[in-house]
N, C-alpha and C positions, 0 to 999 in steps of 0.2 A: 552587873557591869554589862553594857551593851557592846555590840560588835565594833562600833567606832572607837570606843574607849579601849577595847582590846587591841584594835589596830594601831592606835596611838602608842601603846606600849610595845607592840611588835616592831614598829619603826625604830625604836630605841635599841633593838636587838640586831646582832650581826648575822644570825642564821636561825633556822627552825629545825627541831628534831622531835622524833617520836621514839628514839632509842637511846637510852642512857649510855650505852656503850660507845655511841658516836657523838656525844654531846661536845659542843665547842664552847669556848668562853663567851659570855655575853649573848647567849642564845635564848630562845623561847622553847620550852618543852611542853608538848601536848601528851597527856596521859591517856592513850587510846587502849581500851580493853581489847585483849586478844581472846582466842578460844580457850587458852589454857593459863591465862594470867590476867591480873588486874594491874595495869600500869600506874594506877594511883599510888600503889605501894612504893613506887620508885620516886615519888615527888621529892622527898628529903634528899635522896642520893643525887637527883638531877641538880638541885641547888648547890649541893656540896661540890659537884663537878664543874660548876661555873655557869649554870643557867641563870639568867636575870629574872625570868618569870616562869612559873609552871602553871599550866591550865589543867584543872582536875574537875571531876564530876562526882566526887564522893567527899562530903564535908568532914568525914573522919580524918582526912589527911591535910586539913588546913594547917598551915604553919605560921605564916605572917602575911604582910601585905604583898609579898612576892608570889603567893599562891592565889590563883584566880579561879573561883568556883563557878562552873557553868552547869546547865542541866544535862548536857551530853557532850563529851569532849570531841567525839568524831564529828557530830553535826556542827559544833563550834568551829572546828578546823575547816570544814567545807564552807561555812558562811564567811569565815575570815578570808579564805582564798577568793571567794566571789567578790567580796568587798574590796580586796587588794587589787584584783583585776580591774575593777571599775575605777579605782583610785588612780591607777597608772595610765589608763586610757591608751595603751599601746596596741598596735595591730597584732592579732594572734592568728597563726596558721595551725589548724587542728587536722589530724589525720587518724583514720582508722582503717579497718580492712581485715580480711582473713589471713593473708600472707604478706610478708615484706614490710610491715609497718616500721619496725625498728631500723632496718637498713635504709628505707626511704626517708625516715626522720633524720637520720644521720647525714644523708646526702643533702637534704634540703638545708640542714644547718650549716654544713661546710660551704655550700654554694652562697647562701645569703650572708654568711659571715665575711664574705669577700668585700662586702659593701657596708654592712650594718653591724651594730653590736647586737648579737643574737644570744638567746638563751633557750635551750631545748630540754625536753625530758631526759633525765639521766637514766641510762639503762632501759629497763622496761617498767618504770614506775608509772603505769598507765591506767590504774584502777581508781576506785572511789577514794582511796587514800593518796595514791601516787600523783594523780592530777592536781589535787589541792597543794601538795608539797611542791610540785613543779611551778605552779602559779606563784606561790609564796617565795620562790627562789628568784623571781624577776625583781629588778630594782629600777630606780629612776634612770639608770644608765642603759637599761635594756631598750633597744629600738624595735625589735620584732621578737615575739615569743613563739615557740614551736612546741605544740602539745600533742603527744601521742595518746590515743584513747583505745583501751582494750575493752573487750566485753565477752562474756560467755552466756549471756541471756538477754532477752528483750528488755527495753526501757533503760538499759544501762548507759548507752550512748546518749540518749535523751537527757538523762540525769547529768552526765558529765558536761554536755553542751550548755546546760543551764548554769553550771558553775563557771566554766571557762569562757562562755559567750564568744566563740570564735568569729572573726571577721572573714576568714577564708577556710575552706574545708576540702579535704581530698580523701577519697576512699580507694585504697589500693586495688581491691578486688573483692569478689563475693565467692568464697570457697567453702569446702566441706570441713569447717573447723568448729569445734565446740558444738557438734550436732546434738549432743546429749542435753546441753542447756538451752539451746535455741529451738529444739524440737524438729530439726530437719533443715534442709537447704533453704526452703522458703522462709523459715524463721530467721536464718542467717541474713538473708537479703532484707527482710523487714527490719531486723535489729540494727544492722549497719546503716540502713537508709534513714534512720532517725537523725543522722547528721544532715542529710539533704532537707529533711522536714524543718530542722532548725534554721538552716541557711535560707530557705524559701520564706519562712514566716518572718524572718528578721531582715530580709532584703540584703543578704550577704552573697559572697561569690564562691563558686565551686570550681575546682580544677578537675577537668574531665578527660579521661582517656577515650577517644572516639573509637578505639579498637575493642572496647568492652561494651557490648550491646546493653547490658544491664545498667551500666553507668549512664549511657545515653538516654535510655528509657526513663530512668528514675529522676533525671535532672532536667527534664524538658522545660520546666517553667522557671528554672533558677538562672540567675546571672552566672555566666561561666567564662573560663579561659581554657581552651582545649588544646590537646596535643594528639598526634596520631601518626602511624606509620604510612608513608606514601599517601597522605590525605591532604589534598589541596584546600579543603575546607577548614583544616585545623589552624588555630592561631600559631601553633608550632608544628611544622611539618617535618617529621623525621624521615629522611630519604632511605637510609639503609641501617640494618642491624646485623652484626655478626657476633658469634660466640664460639671460639674454638681455641682455648676454653674461655678466654676473657672477653667480656662484652665490649664491642666497639660500635659506637653509633655515629651517624653522619647527619647533621641537620644544617641547613643553609650552607652546604659545602664546608662544614666545620666538623672535623673529626675529633672524637673524644675516645681515648683508649683507657678503659677502666681497669681496675684490679679486681673486679667482680666477675665471678664465674656464672655461666648459665644464661640462657635466653630468658629465664624467668626473672632475672635481675634487670633486663632491658627497660621495662616499664618503670621500675624504681628510679633508674637513671633519667629516663625521659621526663618523669614527673618533676624531678629536681631541676632539670634543665628548663622545663616550662615555667616553673615557679620563679626560677632565677630570671628568666626573660621578662616575666610579668613585673617583677620588682626592679627591672632595669639594671641587672648585673651584667657587666660586659662579657661577651662570649669568651674572650681569652681568660678571664677570671673564673668563669664557670668551668672551662676546660682544666685549668690548674687545680681547682678544688676537687673535682671528681677524679682526676688522674692521681692525685695525692692521697685519696681515701683508700685505706686498706682495712678490710673487714676483720673483726676479732670475735672472740666468744663463741667459737664453733659455728659461725655463720658463713657458709660458702668460702671457707678458707682453703687456699691451695698450699699444701705442705709437701716437703720432700723428706723422705726417711729412707736412708740407704739408696736403693735403686728405684724406690717406689714414688710415684706421684699420687698424692692423696687429696681428694676433695672432701673436706670435713664439714658436714652440714648437719651436725648432731644437736643443734640447739632446740629444734622442735620439728614436728611433722604432723601433717593431716593428709587426707586423701588427695586434695588438690595439689599441695606442695610436693607430695611424694610423686605424683604422676608426672608433673613437669620436670622434676629433678631426674627421673628415670629417662624421660624423652630426651632431655638435653644431654644426658650422659651417653646415651646410645648413639647420638649423632656426632660425637667427638671423633676425630681422626685416629686417636690413639688405638693401638692394638693391645691385646692382653688386658681386657677390662674386667674388673671385679666389682660387684655391688654387695655391700653389707648393709642390710636394711632392718630396722627394728620396728616393733609395734607402734601403732598410732593410738594415742589415748583420747579419752573424752568423746567417744563416738556413740555411746549408749547402745540402744538396740540395733543400730546399724553397723556395729563394729565388725561382726563376722562377715557380713556382706561386703563391706568396704575393703577388708583385707583380702577377701576372695577375688575382688576385682583386680587388685594389684597383682596377686599371684597369677591370675589368668592372663594378664597383660605381659607377664614375663615368660610364660610357657613357650610362646612362638618366636621369641627372639633368640638368636644364637651368637650374639656378639659379646656376651658377657657371662661369666659365672656369677651365680647369685647365692648369697647366704642370708636367710631370713631368720630373724631372732625374736623370740617372744611367744607367749601363749596364744595371742590372737592370730599370729601367722601360723603357728604350729597346728591349730585345729583345722587349717586348710591344707594340711599335708597331702601332697601327691607325689608318687614316685617320678623322678625326673633326673636325667643324667647331668643336667646343668644347674639344678636348684637343690640347695641343701637347707634343711630345716633344723632349728635348735629351739627347744622350749625355753631355755634360759640362757643368759649371757655366759654363765659359768660353764655350761656345756660347750658353748662355742669357744670359749677361751681354752678349755681343755683340748678341744679339737686342734686349735692352732699350735699348741705345744708340740704336736706330732706331725703336723702338716704345714708345709711352707708354701706360700704363694710364689708363683713364677716371677722371676726377677724382671724388673722394668715394667711391672704392671701399673695401670692406672686404677685407683680404687675410689669408689664413692661410698662414704659412710653417712647414713641418714636415718634418723629415728626420733621419736618424741623425747623430750627432756628427761623423763623418768627412766628411759632406757640407758642413759649415760653411755652412749656408744663410743665416745671419745676414749673410753678404756681400751678399745681395740688397739690403739696406738702402742700400748705396752706389750702387745703380743706379736706385732708385725716385725 
């Protein structure tokens, strides 16, 4: 059976699934092999749970005409997604970057949905499986698709662009993320810039932040729509930005008061505003969309617990996002500041050095007490009256049982996902 024939069957289905636990009635199930399981073994269960068709790549699990045998289920999923994208012929906005992808994607979605029927990547389904699933969630009612692309090694963005074939692209930034897979910062720049390469070769358009010299340099030959702070050459000129703690931007004498914390979120907002302007969304509707957006999932959330004001940014961390979070936190007007910072993962051979840079940056500041948690921070231990080191979260939790923070403190909690620093909330 070829891809067009599979697509004809897909159009008869109401949804797509790769997990039998989440199967919906009249869906299509793809049996994708995992590291520790063979999803072909779930073919019969998928049909019993309501799937119309099941795509398998092991003939031992053929049941009847409802089972579709392919050479490789994952490759078939990717080919089907590409075919479906071309079948729909809708404009697609793709974005990648080291930091801020998901927040920016959410902002772009809420802005464009003020005028269009949009569909965007759910959560962070942004890899070689997530991007195809996102594309297959688009329907003939979708007017603009928004696709987030993640990567931890070179050639991955190139591959995802070949599947999604975006008409528009945006790279949030080039930071020190996934250094282990990319082989260093230059590898990050090269890997993320694969999106620019695709846009250039296919005569598509990039959204460019003129305040980022790497974006400007890498996009010189590409059609672009630009934005920048106090930049009269930008297509969207942002006059002012404030963040104390919430980001407020002013463009064309139009003020937008967001629920996002930190100067590092300003460009995420600016990008969404620029893209909204490009697609002719009215300024009043852009303002409404951004002002009504409230972050979730431990991403720059502002919480209140008893007398404490807490900035919970524990979804992820890398040297770039950690540095800007610290800088932003220190410039806040609040007194009694406390930083609780956890290890940054996937840094490979540069891990100790990058953690040392963070520690060194904290030594000379006297505006905040700092609690550093994790083995990577702990190996950089130095005696300091304002900095406390804990090798494990359990040691830190035990410390909190006997030591209370000063009331009415403002607390920043940030670390990589694997540190799960949101657990701190149980001990404050």
